[in-house]
N, C-alpha and C positions, 0 to 999 in steps of 0.2 A: 140505214137508215139513213154519209151521210151525206161555184155557188152551191152554196150549200143551202139550199132550199128545195131549191127545188123540192121533190117529195121528202116527207120526214125520212130520215135516214133509213129506217126500216122499211117504210113504204116504197122508197125508191128501189130498194134492193129487190122487192117483189115485182116491180113494174117494168124492169129493164132486162134485156137479154144479155147473157154472157156467151159470146160467140166463140166457137172453136177456131184456133189459128189455122187449121187444115182445110177450111172451107174453100171451095173452088168458086172464084168470082164469075158471076154471069149476070146478064141483063135479060129481061123477059118482057114481052108485050103481047097484045092481043093477036097480032098478025099471023103468028105461026104456031098457035097452040094446037095440040092434038085434040081429036074428038074425045069427049069424056066418056069413060066406060059407064055402063048402065047403073052401077051402084056407087058412083062417085059424082062429084060436081066440081066446077071451077069457081074460083073467086077472082074477080077482076077489080082492080083499084087504080088509084092515081095518087102519086106523091107530089105534094106542092110544098117546097121549102127553098129558102135561099141558102146557098152553101158555098164554100170555097171550091175553086176549080178542081183541086186534086182530092177532095174528100169523097168518100163512098157513102152510099145509103144502104142500110141493112133493114129489111122488112122480114119479120118472122111470124109464124103461126104456131101457137101452142095450145095445150089443153086447158091451161089455167094461168093466171098471173104468176103464181108461185113457181110453176114449171118453167115459164119463160125466164124468171129470175134466176133459175138454176141452169139455164142453157138447154133445157129439155124441150126443144122445139120440134114440131112435126115437119114443117117445111120452111125454107129460107130462100129469099131472093136478094141478090146484091146488085145494086144499080149504080152506074157511074154518073147518071144525071137524073134529075126529077122527071117524072112522067108516069106512063102506064106500067103496071106490073100484073103478073098472073101467078096464082097458085093453082096448078092444074091437078086433076084427079085427086081431089081431097075426099077422104072417106067421110061417111055420115058422122055427125057428132056436133058438139058445141066447142067452139074455139075462141081464144083471145088473140088479138093481133097487136104487135108492138113494133116500133122502128126507132132507129137512131142514126145520126150522121157521124161517121168516123172521121173526126177532124185530124187526129194525130197519127193516123195510119197504123194503128196497132191492132185493129179488128176487135177491140174490147171497149165497152162503153166507159168513158171517164165521166163519173156522175157529176162532177163539179164544172165540167167544161163543155161537153158535147150535147147538142140538141137531141132530145128524145121525145117519143110519141107513144101513147097508149090509147087504143080505141076503147072508149068508155063502155060501150055495150058489147056483149058477146055475139059471135056469129054462129048461127045454127045452120048446119049444112044438111040438106035433104037430098037423097039420091036423085041425080038427073036435073036438079033445080039449081042452075048457076046463080051466084050472088054477084051483082054488078054494082058499079059506082061506089065502091068503098073509098072514101076520101081520107087520105093521110095528110092532115094539115093542122097547123097550130102546134109546133114543137116546143116543149119546155126547154128552157136554157137557150132558145134560139138567139143567136147574136149576129148582128150585121157587120160584115168585114169592113164596111165603110163608116162605122159608127164613130171612130176616132178621127174626127175632123181636126183641122188645124186649130180652130177656135176652142174645141173642147179639150184638146191635148194641151194647149197653152194654159187653160184654166186649171187643169189637173196638176200641171207642173207648178203653177203658182201656189196652189193649196198645199202640195206636198212639200215644197221648199219652206213655206211659212211654218208648217207643222213641225218639220224636222228642226228648224232653227229654234223655234220656241221651246221645244222639248229639251234640246241640248242646253240652252241657256238656263232653263229652269233646273235641270239636273245639276249644273255647276253651282248655281246659287244656293240650292237647297242642301247640297253636299257641304258647301262652305259654312252654312249656318247650322249644320248637323240637325236639320229639321226632320221631325217625324213624317212630314209630308213627302219626303224623298221616297219612302216606301209605300205611302198611301196613294200617291198620285202618279209618279213617274212610270211605274209598270203599266198602268192603264194608258198613258199617253203613248208609250212605246208600242203597246199592242194595237192601238188605234192606227198609228202610222204603218205598222207592218201589215195589218189587215187591209188597209187601203191600197198599199203597194201591190199586194197579192191580187186584189180585186181588179186593179187597173191593168194588170198584165193580161187579163183575159176579157176586159170590159167590151161589151158590144150591144148593150141595151139600156133602157131607162132604169131598170132595177139595179143594175151595176152602178150606175151613176148616182142613184139615190143613196146607195150604201156608201159610196166613196165620199160624197159631200157630207153625209151625216157623221162620218168618222172624222174627217179632217177639219171642217169649218170650226168646231168648238175648241180645237186643240190650243190655239194661241191664247184664247180667253182663260181656259182652264190653267194653262201653264203660268200666265201672268198672275192670276189670282193665288196660285200656290206659292209663288215667290213672296207674295204679301201676306202669307199665312192663312189663306182661305181655300177650302176644298169645294170647288164648284160642282164636282161630280156628286157630292152629297145632296145637292139641290136639283139635280137633273130629274126630269120626268119623261115618261114615255119609254121607248126602247133605246137602250144604249149599251155600250161596252165597258166593262171593268176588267181589271186583271190584277194579279198579285205575283210576287216573286216567290217561287216555290222553294221550300226548304228541302225538297227531295233531290233536286238537281240544279238549283239556281236558275231555272228557266222561268220566263214570263208566261203565266197561264191565264188565258182570257176566259171570261164567262159573260153571257148575255143577261141583261137585267131589264125588267119592266117594272116601273113604278107609276101608279095611276096619277093622272094630272091633279086630282083632288087631294093627294097625300100631303099632309102638313105636320105629321108627327103628333097630332093631338089625340089620336086614338090608336088602339091596337089593330093591326092588319094581319090576316092570315098570309102565310108564305107557301108557295108551291115550288118545289124543286123538281125539275123535269130533266130526264136523262135521254139523250138522243140514241139512235140506233147505229149499227155498224156503217161506216162510210160517211157519217154525218158529223156535225160539229155543234157548237153551242147555239148557233142561229137556227139550225134544223130542229133542235130541241124546242126553241121558242115557237117556231111555226107549227110544230107537231102539237104541242100542248094547247095552243090556242085554236086549233082546228083550221089552220091556214096553210096546210101543206099544198104543194103545187097541184097535185092531182085533184084536190077538192076545189080549189079556187079557179083552176083552169090556166091554160098556157098564157092567154092574153094578160091576165092579172099578174101572174108570177113573173112574166117578162117585163112588166111595167113597174111593179112595186116590189121592193125588197122586204119591207117590214109588214107584219100583219095589219090588216085594216080594222079588225074587230078585236078589241082587248077588254078584259073585265075591269070594271071600275073599282072593284072591292077586293082585289088580290094583288099581292106583290109576287113576281115570278123571278126565279133565278135558274139559269140553264148552264151547268158546267160543261167544259169541253171534255172532261174526263181524261186529261193528259194525252189528247190526240185520239184519232179514230181507229188506230191499229193497236196491236198488242193484246194483253190479257183482259180485255173488257174493263170492267170497273173494279178490278182487284189491284192491289198494290198502289202505284201512283194514281190510278183512276179513283180508287176509294178515297185516298187522301184528298184528291181534288174536290170530290163531292162534299165531304165533311168540312173541308176548309171553306168552301163557298157558302154552305149553310150557316156556319158560324159567323162568317163575315157579314152576311145579310142580317143576322140577328143583332150583331154589334152596331151596324150602321143605321138600321131602321127600327121603328117601333113595332116589332113583330110579336104577336101573341104566341108564347112558347107552347101553348096547348092547341095551336092550330097551324102546325108545320106539316105539310103533306109531301110525300115522295111518290113520283110516278115516272114511268118511262116505258118504251116499247122495244121489242126485239132484244138486241144487246142491252138496251136500257132497261127492259123488263127484267132480265136476269140481274142487272145491277140493283134494281129496286128490291128484289127478293134478298139478295145477299147483304147489301148495305142496310136495308131496313131492319133485317132480323139480327144483324150484328150490332146495330146501334138503335134499338127500339126506343131508348129514352129520348132520342132526338125528334121523333115523329109521332104525330097523332094518328096518321093513317098512311097506308101504302096501297098503291094501285098499279101492280105490274100488268103489262099487256104483252101477250105472246112471248113470254119469257121462259128461259130454261130454269130448272129448279134443282138440279142434281145436288150441288153443294149446299144449297139453302135448306134441303131436307134435314140436315143435321142440326139446323138452328130453329126448327119449326116451333119448338116450345116458346121461343122468344116472341112469337106473334101474340101471345096472351096479353091482353090490354090494348092491342092495336085494333083499329078498324081496318079490315082487310078486304079489298075489292080486286077480283081477278077477272081478266078478260082474255079470251083466246078464240081463234077461228077453228072450227072443227075440221076444215080441210087444209090446215096449215102444213105446207110441205117444206118450210124452212126450219121452224122449231115445232116439233110435234105437239099436238094438243094434249097428248098423254102427259107431258111435263106438268101442265097445269092441273089436269085431272088427278094425277097421283098426289100432288101437293095439297090440293083442296080436300081430297079424301083423308089424307094424313092429319090435316088440321081438324077436320070434323071428328075424326076418331079420338082426338085429344080434347074434344068438347070446346074447341076454339071457334067462335063464330066467323064465318067467311061468306061473302057475297060473290057468287060465281056467275059470270055471263059468258055463254058459249054461243058464238054466231054460227048457225047451222050452214049457211051458204057461203061463208067466207073462209079464206085461207089466211096468209100472213097480212093481207090487206085489212084484217080486223084491227090492226094497229091504228091506221088513220081513221077508221070508222068510229073507234072508241072516243076520239077527241073531236069529232065533227060538231060544229056549231057550239063549241065551248061546253060540251056535255060534262066534262070532268069537273068543271067549276060548279055546275049545278049539283053534282054528286057531293062535293065537299061542303057546299052550302047546306045541304040537307042534314049533314052530320050535326049541325048546330041546333036543329029543330026536331030531329027524329032520334029515337033510341037506336043503339047499335043493333046489327043483325043478330 
């Protein structure tokens, strides 16, 4: 699932290839292709991308996006330079094409670093009918090696130095005063500086710079206000970062927050807690739930803007990091993180306790099942997408009283659709209402389709005007 935007974490996992380390490198072009056998066809294409001199380009053909995500490709071409490529003697059928640039020379896609491409439409191969002019252009996460000019590097260093200095001074002052703001504000400031440093280490496009400046520019103001006894984070609007000091391991745990510009605390707001998929982070969760994953908005948009362009005016959103993107999913420390973030949001904002909704995809979908059914008193509705349900089945009775919406793709090769089918059947046999949507033509990519165009917010809005299923 999870730059971490790129695709929602779960979506990214289904759209990229996991290449085997034993691949034999080769380049191919139109000049020396063999004649296609009668029952096969050739696919000709051209890769256009800026890359570092020593980076390789991998182009792969698979039967589906899910299979590409699992490394189950039909053919592979490895290129040392952009240009023409050929898949020769391809059997009849429908295929998906993906590519990525191997920047760190490990032959595996680094989802947060390396440029990747997915051809939006499928390729239908007919015997003897070659497919020509397939253009592989517009890579997500594409970064210009020359982006870090002297001017932008200087500005970055100025912002970083000012943020570090302001955070350290605020820490010392608040510690001396024994102020509660030491724990309310300082973890967020440290998380903002750390995340900006991490982003700068790989920065190479406007989206990276938008993220860095949004993190660092407010730090001196927030720090100075905290020393004077004011929490400016509480009055922040739009998308921003918060963090807390975890009681589990004393680590600083970040989470992404969205507060509408019109929020003034005078009325109750619904809260959506969104859980990202494997390989993602809190920002991937934000992009996922708002329908702004990379694959949906396109490479040009995702390389230019970091934050979602379209956000609901009537919901507050919180996206936990889940104690990192590796480990046992949303169990243990991950579960603690989700519950802690939900409680912090209710304490800080005027949240309607009867309108707190939990949703997530892939690994996040499993987390929704498990956390939602372990803590049903915290949520009005749960909406797991393409999630596993094995452990959650023992908690099925706890769904009584919740609005339950389940989504899955019938062709899911990452998490079997049977996971949702069995859980839905179990709930219905218990006479627990459940609304189940199964996408007939989709696999694990049903995760990003569920959230397209803010659809999940429309669903939650309808709960206030329509009876439960």
